[in-house]
C-alpha positions as a printed NumPy array, in Angstrom:
array([[ 82.537,  73.747, 110.842],
       [ 82.863,  75.406, 107.627],
       [ 85.621,  75.019, 105.211],
       [ 86.881,  77.113, 102.238],
       [ 88.945,  76.859,  99.142],
       [ 89.437,  80.113,  97.851],
       [ 90.366,  83.262,  99.78 ],
       [ 92.943,  85.871,  99.134],
       [ 94.137,  85.264,  95.564],
       [ 95.044,  88.472,  93.74 ],
       [ 93.72 ,  91.682,  94.92 ],
       [ 94.734,  94.985,  95.985],
       [ 97.921,  96.375,  96.148],
       [ 95.375,  98.007,  94.001],
       [ 98.056, 100.042,  92.057],
       [101.101,  99.656,  90.332],
       [104.402,  98.009,  89.891],
       [105.829,  99.752,  86.777],
       [108.946,  99.373,  84.745],
       [107.477,  98.545,  81.267],
       [108.325, 100.815,  78.464],
       [105.47 ,  99.452,  76.323],
       [103.505, 102.67 ,  76.863],
       [105.551, 105.467,  75.989],
       [103.36 , 108.168,  74.588],
       [101.419, 110.993,  75.955],
       [ 98.825, 113.553,  75.022],
       [101.358, 115.587,  73.217],
       [101.076, 113.136,  70.234],
       [ 97.229, 113.69 ,  69.683],
       [ 95.656, 116.846,  68.632],
       [ 92.061, 116.442,  69.947],
       [ 90.013, 114.116,  72.108],
       [ 86.257, 113.503,  72.471],
       [ 85.002, 113.109,  75.972],
       [ 81.599, 112.311,  74.765],
       [ 82.52 , 109.448,  72.215],
       [ 81.834, 106.448,  74.709],
       [ 79.273, 105.413,  77.206],
       [ 81.189, 104.12 ,  80.236],
       [ 78.66 , 103.123,  82.913],
       [ 76.808, 100.121,  82.043],
       [ 73.741,  98.951,  83.892],
       [ 74.632,  97.133,  87.115],
       [ 72.498,  94.137,  87.93 ],
       [ 70.475,  93.985,  91.295],
       [ 72.855,  92.764,  94.002],
       [ 76.019,  94.521,  92.79 ],
       [ 77.02 ,  97.745,  94.474],
       [ 79.087, 100.025,  92.398],
       [ 80.638, 102.22 ,  95.202],
       [ 83.856, 103.659,  94.193],
       [ 84.472, 106.206,  91.29 ],
       [ 83.662, 109.67 ,  92.819],
       [ 82.567, 111.682,  89.867],
       [ 80.792, 108.944,  87.919],
       [ 80.005, 110.144,  84.604],
       [ 81.211, 109.454,  81.103],
       [ 83.151, 112.482,  80.513],
       [ 85.447, 112.006,  83.736],
       [ 85.948, 108.435,  82.647],
       [ 87.044, 109.331,  79.267],
       [ 89.463, 111.856,  80.718],
       [ 90.735, 109.163,  83.149],
       [ 91.421, 106.842,  80.248],
       [ 93.946, 109.594,  78.898],
       [ 95.639, 109.761,  82.294],
       [ 95.775, 106.095,  82.645],
       [ 97.712, 105.696,  79.636],
       [ 99.769, 108.975,  79.836],
       [103.503, 108.418,  80.775],
       [103.556, 112.185,  82.108],
       [102.335, 110.983,  85.366],
       [105.844, 109.376,  85.941],
       [109.096, 111.055,  86.791],
       [110.85 , 109.66 ,  83.731],
       [108.094, 109.918,  81.352],
       [108.41 , 106.368,  80.566],
       [105.693, 104.463,  82.347],
       [101.863, 105.019,  83.002],
       [ 99.407, 103.062,  84.99 ],
       [ 98.839, 100.98 ,  81.942],
       [102.535,  99.998,  81.955],
       [101.612,  97.422,  84.604],
       [ 97.895,  97.203,  84.669],
       [ 97.316,  95.786,  81.065],
       [ 94.177,  95.458,  79.528],
       [ 95.119,  91.931,  78.148],
       [ 95.488,  90.685,  81.848],
       [ 92.104,  92.348,  83.102],
       [ 94.174,  95.391,  83.831],
       [ 96.621,  93.41 ,  86.027],
       [100.194,  92.005,  85.413],
       [101.559,  88.696,  84.412],
       [104.453,  88.961,  86.775],
       [104.696,  87.614,  90.354],
       [105.936,  90.999,  91.573],
       [106.375,  94.146,  89.531],
       [109.423,  96.266,  88.934],
       [109.485,  99.863,  90.139],
       [110.636, 102.906,  88.062],
       [114.363, 102.255,  89.017],
       [114.382,  98.547,  88.355],
       [113.812,  97.47 ,  92.002],
       [111.472,  94.706,  92.601],
       [108.315,  95.675,  94.448],
       [107.216,  93.699,  97.551],
       [103.652,  92.569,  96.218],
       [101.781,  91.307,  93.113],
       [100.101,  93.896,  90.932],
       [ 96.414,  93.476,  91.002],
       [ 93.683,  93.377,  88.39 ],
       [ 91.757,  96.495,  88.328],
       [ 88.637,  95.141,  86.866],
       [ 85.473,  95.438,  89.271],
       [ 87.59 ,  97.828,  91.69 ],
       [ 84.574, 100.007,  91.946],
       [ 82.682,  97.226,  93.752],
       [ 85.335,  96.985,  96.461],
       [ 84.885,  98.213, 100.019],
       [ 88.662,  98.268, 100.747],
       [ 91.498,  98.638,  98.52 ],
       [ 95.272,  97.419,  98.335],
       [ 96.477,  93.913,  99.613],
       [ 96.517,  95.619, 103.242],
       [ 93.076,  97.254, 103.016],
       [ 94.62 , 100.737, 103.886],
       [ 92.292, 102.717, 101.68 ],
       [ 88.561, 102.774, 101.032],
       [ 88.341, 105.538,  98.474],
       [ 89.361, 104.825,  94.83 ],
       [ 90.219, 108.374,  94.062],
       [ 92.702, 108.355,  97.011],
       [ 94.091, 104.986,  96.051],
       [ 94.875, 105.969,  92.464],
       [ 97.108, 108.723,  93.461],
       [ 99.356, 106.683,  95.92 ],
       [101.529, 104.928,  93.111],
       [101.981, 108.36 ,  91.309],
       [103.753, 109.615,  94.381],
       [105.422, 106.503,  95.489],
       [109.303, 106.668,  94.92 ],
       [109.606, 103.159,  94.032],
       [106.581, 103.234,  91.508],
       [105.992, 106.325,  89.504],
       [108.017, 108.628,  91.659],
       [106.481, 112.021,  91.17 ],
       [107.408, 114.39 ,  94.15 ],
       [103.866, 115.882,  94.536],
       [100.431, 116.201,  92.758],
       [101.541, 119.939,  92.085],
       [104.303, 118.637,  89.978],
       [101.754, 116.458,  88.175],
       [ 99.348, 119.259,  87.74 ],
       [102.248, 121.724,  86.397],
       [102.992, 118.91 ,  83.631],
       [ 99.509, 118.348,  82.605],
       [ 98.607, 122.002,  82.325],
       [101.206, 122.513,  79.88 ],
       [ 98.917, 121.163,  77.241],
       [ 96.065, 123.395,  76.229],
       [ 93.973, 120.305,  75.378],
       [ 94.376, 118.88 ,  78.959],
       [ 93.202, 122.301,  80.343],
       [ 90.249, 122.354,  78.143],
       [ 89.383, 118.585,  78.858],
       [ 89.543, 119.302,  82.658],
       [ 87.296, 122.268,  82.239],
       [ 84.847, 120.188,  80.299],
       [ 84.723, 117.35 ,  82.699],
       [ 84.904, 118.997,  85.948],
       [ 84.638, 122.691,  85.357],
       [ 88.037, 123.577,  86.928],
       [ 90.802, 125.971,  85.318],
       [ 93.517, 123.434,  85.56 ],
       [ 94.163, 119.9  ,  86.673],
       [ 94.443, 119.431,  90.397],
       [ 94.923, 116.415,  92.713],
       [ 91.281, 116.223,  93.347],
       [ 90.29 , 116.307,  89.708],
       [ 93.237, 113.995,  88.577],
       [ 92.055, 111.608,  91.379],
       [ 88.356, 111.705,  90.55 ],
       [ 89.101, 111.167,  86.696],
       [ 91.262, 108.154,  87.372],
       [ 88.82 , 106.823,  89.712],
       [ 85.972, 107.202,  87.431],
       [ 87.78 , 105.358,  84.555],
       [ 88.892, 102.477,  86.662],
       [ 85.455, 102.407,  88.473],
       [ 83.839, 101.817,  85.07 ],
       [ 85.977,  98.677,  84.369],
       [ 83.254,  95.942,  84.838],
       [ 80.945,  93.869,  82.843],
       [ 78.351,  91.248,  83.867],
       [ 78.184,  89.286,  80.569],
       [ 79.822,  86.029,  81.863],
       [ 78.542,  82.48 ,  81.426],
       [ 77.515,  82.689,  85.137],
       [ 75.623,  86.014,  84.689],
       [ 73.706,  84.527,  81.505],
       [ 72.75 ,  81.505,  83.75 ],
       [ 71.235,  83.279,  86.776],
       [ 67.934,  83.76 ,  85.093],
       [ 67.668,  80.351,  83.622],
       [ 68.675,  78.287,  86.721],
       [ 72.103,  77.629,  85.038],
       [ 70.575,  75.356,  82.161],
       [ 73.572,  76.825,  80.241],
       [ 76.227,  74.87 ,  82.491],
       [ 77.725,  71.822,  81.801],
       [ 77.549,  68.975,  84.226],
       [ 81.072,  69.634,  85.615],
       [ 80.178,  73.271,  86.018],
       [ 77.19 ,  72.585,  87.978],
       [ 79.148,  70.206,  90.097],
       [ 81.645,  72.84 ,  90.682],
       [ 79.139,  75.396,  91.622],
       [ 77.557,  72.916,  94.2  ],
       [ 81.134,  72.374,  95.702],
       [ 81.885,  76.081,  95.64 ],
       [ 78.756,  76.711,  97.802],
       [ 78.728,  73.343,  99.618],
       [ 81.406,  71.137, 101.016],
       [ 84.501,  73.338,  99.791],
       [ 82.526,  76.493, 101.216],
       [ 84.436,  78.874,  98.895],
       [ 81.655,  81.368,  99.487],
       [ 82.666,  81.74 , 103.065],
       [ 84.909,  84.487, 101.478],
       [ 83.975,  84.863,  97.935],
       [ 80.288,  85.832,  98.039],
       [ 77.903,  87.935,  96.25 ],
       [ 77.975,  88.906,  92.624],
       [ 81.409,  90.251,  92.757],
       [ 82.573,  86.867,  94.613],
       [ 84.774,  88.733,  97.04 ],
       [ 84.603,  89.769, 100.773],
       [ 83.497,  93.389, 100.448],
       [ 85.418,  94.816, 103.331],
       [ 87.5  ,  92.071, 105.05 ],
       [ 90.889,  90.399, 104.749],
       [ 91.609,  86.945, 105.705],
       [ 94.758,  84.727, 106.781],
       [ 94.5  ,  81.749, 104.678],
       [ 97.489,  79.75 , 105.874],
       [ 99.995,  80.537, 103.11 ],
       [102.996,  80.526, 105.517],
       [103.821,  79.807, 109.111],
       [105.675,  82.995, 109.351],
       [104.747,  85.923, 107.064],
       [107.578,  88.445, 105.831],
       [104.754,  90.563, 104.841],
       [101.942,  90.913, 107.495],
       [ 99.459,  92.484, 105.012],
       [ 96.66 ,  94.122, 106.942],
       [ 97.943,  92.421, 110.058],
       [ 98.869,  88.813, 111.321],
       [ 99.35 ,  87.586, 107.801],
       [ 95.915,  88.536, 106.637],
       [ 95.299,  90.115, 103.114],
       [ 92.414,  91.5  , 101.184],
       [ 90.057,  88.98 ,  99.811],
       [ 89.935,  89.472,  96.001],
       [ 87.09 ,  89.021,  93.397],
       [ 87.001,  85.797,  91.438],
       [ 85.571,  87.299,  88.5  ],
       [ 87.946,  87.082,  85.369],
       [ 90.309,  84.928,  87.498],
       [ 91.477,  83.083,  84.422],
       [ 93.192,  86.327,  83.301],
       [ 94.773,  87.527,  86.437],
       [ 97.553,  85.019,  87.055],
       [ 99.899,  84.673,  89.12 ],
       [ 98.047,  84.551,  92.358],
       [ 98.265,  85.731,  95.882],
       [ 99.907,  88.773,  97.294],
       [103.253,  87.693,  96.222],
       [102.406,  85.841,  92.911],
       [103.629,  82.6  ,  94.373],
       [101.166,  80.422,  92.455],
       [101.229,  80.513,  88.774],
       [ 98.024,  78.478,  87.983],
       [ 94.449,  78.132,  89.385],
       [ 95.386,  74.447,  89.794],
       [ 98.056,  75.398,  92.376],
       [ 95.696,  77.631,  94.138],
       [ 92.917,  74.849,  94.429],
       [ 95.631,  72.433,  95.731],
       [ 96.622,  74.841,  98.479],
       [ 93.084,  74.931,  99.725],
       [ 92.98 ,  71.369,  99.113],
       [ 96.104,  70.169, 101.12 ],
       [ 98.415,  72.948, 101.715],
       [ 97.024,  75.244, 104.379],
       [ 99.613,  76.078, 106.958],
       [ 98.628,  75.877, 110.712],
       [ 99.35 ,  79.642, 111.507],
       [ 98.33 ,  80.907, 114.824],
       [ 96.049,  83.449, 113.275],
       [ 94.441,  81.259, 110.673],
       [ 90.788,  82.12 , 110.063],
       [ 88.55 ,  79.608, 111.926],
       [ 86.797,  78.434, 108.794],
       [ 90.055,  77.002, 107.513],
       [ 90.149,  74.614, 110.838],
       [ 88.616,  71.306, 111.289],
       [ 86.684,  70.141, 114.298],
       [ 90.215,  69.305, 115.921],
       [ 91.423,  72.866, 115.228],
       [ 93.731,  71.599, 112.625],
       [ 94.197,  73.102, 109.169],
       [ 91.461,  71.555, 106.814],
       [ 92.12 ,  68.87 , 104.351],
       [ 89.454,  68.721, 101.679],
       [ 90.667,  65.604,  99.963],
       [ 89.23 ,  66.517,  96.707],
       [ 89.348,  64.155,  94.07 ],
       [ 90.891,  65.159,  90.66 ],
       [ 87.423,  65.377,  89.235],
       [ 86.16 ,  67.544,  91.834],
       [ 89.232,  69.964,  91.528],
       [ 88.521,  69.926,  87.778],
       [ 84.778,  70.79 ,  88.537],
       [ 85.873,  73.635,  90.636],
       [ 88.056,  74.991,  88.009],
       [ 85.275,  74.664,  85.478],
       [ 82.752,  76.64 ,  87.635],
       [ 85.445,  79.4  ,  88.104],
       [ 85.925,  79.83 ,  84.333],
       [ 82.105,  80.626,  84.048],
       [ 82.921,  83.817,  85.99 ],
       [ 85.062,  85.219,  83.284],
       [ 83.832,  87.787,  80.861],
       [ 86.537,  88.604,  78.25 ],
       [ 84.714,  91.557,  76.67 ],
       [ 86.644,  93.924,  78.783],
       [ 89.913,  92.739,  77.298],
       [ 88.687,  93.875,  73.709],
       [ 86.716,  96.78 ,  74.535],
       [ 87.8  , 100.142,  72.823],
       [ 86.4  , 102.119,  75.76 ],
       [ 89.522, 100.935,  77.698],
       [ 92.116, 100.884,  75.155],
       [ 95.087, 103.007,  74.723],
       [ 94.034, 106.303,  73.213],
       [ 97.345, 107.413,  71.966]])
C-alpha cells in the first residue's frame, strides 16, 4: 500500500482575492511601452509540458504584464491582479484567505501563479482547463474585481490610445476585447516559470550538488513517504487530478467534490505560504506533520493515504526525516522569478 506526505497544498483558486491598495496605478501614468523589450518564453526542459498560454509570444506576454498590474480592470480602479498575486510570493499571497473588493473575506486561499502554464486543470475545484478563461473569472466576480462585463473592461481600456495601439501590435485587433484580454493575461501568466533550481541543476549530475540531508529527503519523497504519488514529474504536481487528503472529517468547502482539491506544484513552495485551500497551515513543518500524523479518516480519503487496515496512515517519521524532506523541498525553489524585471510592475 502506497503512502504519501504531500498532496493538495496550495493551488488553484488560480485567481484572485483582492483588497490591497499597493498597486494603484494604470497605463494613464506612462506615455509609451515597448512590447519587444523582453523575451518571455524561456526554453522548457524535456519532460515539462507548457500547455496553457494561448497566444504564446513575447508581445502578448508583455501586453499581459500591463494588464496584470493595471487597476482599471477593477470596479473601483484600486486593485489589480497583482494586488493579491505578488511577485515576492511567487505571485501568490501571504494571507490565509484574501479579501474581496468590498472587504469581504473570500472562501479560499489565493494561489501562486508560477508554473500555471504547466497545469492541466485550474482553480482549487478544477473547474477550468484553459488559462485564458480562468484569468477572466476574478475580473467579473462581484467579490473580487467586480466588473459587470468584459465589454465594460474593453470600454475602459480603449479610452487609452496607447492600449489600442498595443492590442493592434500584439493581436492585430482594432480594440481590446474579451478574447485578446484573456489571451494577453494568459500569455503573461503562462510565462511565469524558470527551471534553474538546485534540483534542476542536479538532474544531469546525479544530484552530486545535494547535501546528505537533501539526498535522504529525496529518497523519502520517492520512497517510504511516497510523496510522488501526487507530486510527480518536473512540475511536482498531479496534472489533472484532485485528491481528498484527510484535512477534515466534514468539509464546509467540498472543493471538486467530496472534499477533494486540486493537487498543486511543489516548485517554489517556500515562497507560497500559507498552505492548503483555506490557508490553515502557516509553515511547511505543519504540512509535513499533517501527512505524518494528522490525516483524518474521511469516507472519501484517497486509498494511498490508508494503511493495510484501511486506517489513515501514520508515517511515524523521525525529526531528522522530517527535516530531510523539508531540505529536499527547498531544492525545488528557484527565486529568480521574484527578482525578474520581466514580471515586475511596469508602472
